[in-house]
N, C-alpha and C positions, 0 to 999 in steps of 0.2 A: 504494500500500500504506500508507505513512505520509504524513500531511499535515505541513505546515510546523509547526503547533503541537505535534504529537507529537514531532517531531525536536527542537524547541527545549526541550521538557520533559525529554527524554532527556539532552540536552547539559547542562542545568542540574543534573540529578541527578548526572551523571558529575563535573561540576565540584565539587559539594559532597562527593561520596564521595572523590574523589582529593585534593581540597584545593587551595586557591588557591596555596599555596606550591610545590606540585609541578608546576603547569602550565608555568611557564617552563622548568623542567628537561626536561619531556616534549617541549615544542615544540623545544627546542634539540637534543635527541636525535633527533627526527624530521627536523630540518633536516640534521643530520650524516649520517643514513642516506640521505636523498635525494641529498646531494652525493656520497657514496660510490657509490651506485647509478649516478648520472649519469657519474661518472668511469670506472667499470668498463665501462659501455656504450660510452663513447667509445673506451676502450682496445681493446675487442673489435672495434669497427668499424674502427679504424685497423690492427688486426692482419690483417684480411682484405684481400688485395691486390685491386685493381680490374682487374688484367690477366686476360685469359681463360686458361683452363687450357692447359698445354702439351700438344700432340698429338704422340705418338710414332708415326712411321710403322711400319707392320707389317701383319700379317695381320688381317683382320676376321673375327669369328666371329658367325654368325647365332644368335639366341636359339633354344633348343630348341623344337620344335613341341609343342603340347599333345597329350596322349595321345588317341588316337581311341577312340570307344566300341566295345565288343565287337560283333562281327557276330552276327546271329541267323540261324540256319538255318531255311529255310521248311519 
């Protein structure tokens, strides 16, 4: 869709519009966001136990049968 030269031109225009002074602040903010996302993903992964689910002995119930089509009289 876009070639390398088009992407480079778009990035240069963005750098000019945003301003060179703002770029370090933006990259720092993006880095913090990435670190937070990584930490949250790790916490969620640690939250889930690796042990299999506990099975409680008891009566098993079969799933309900699908409804049969109505019969047609000849």
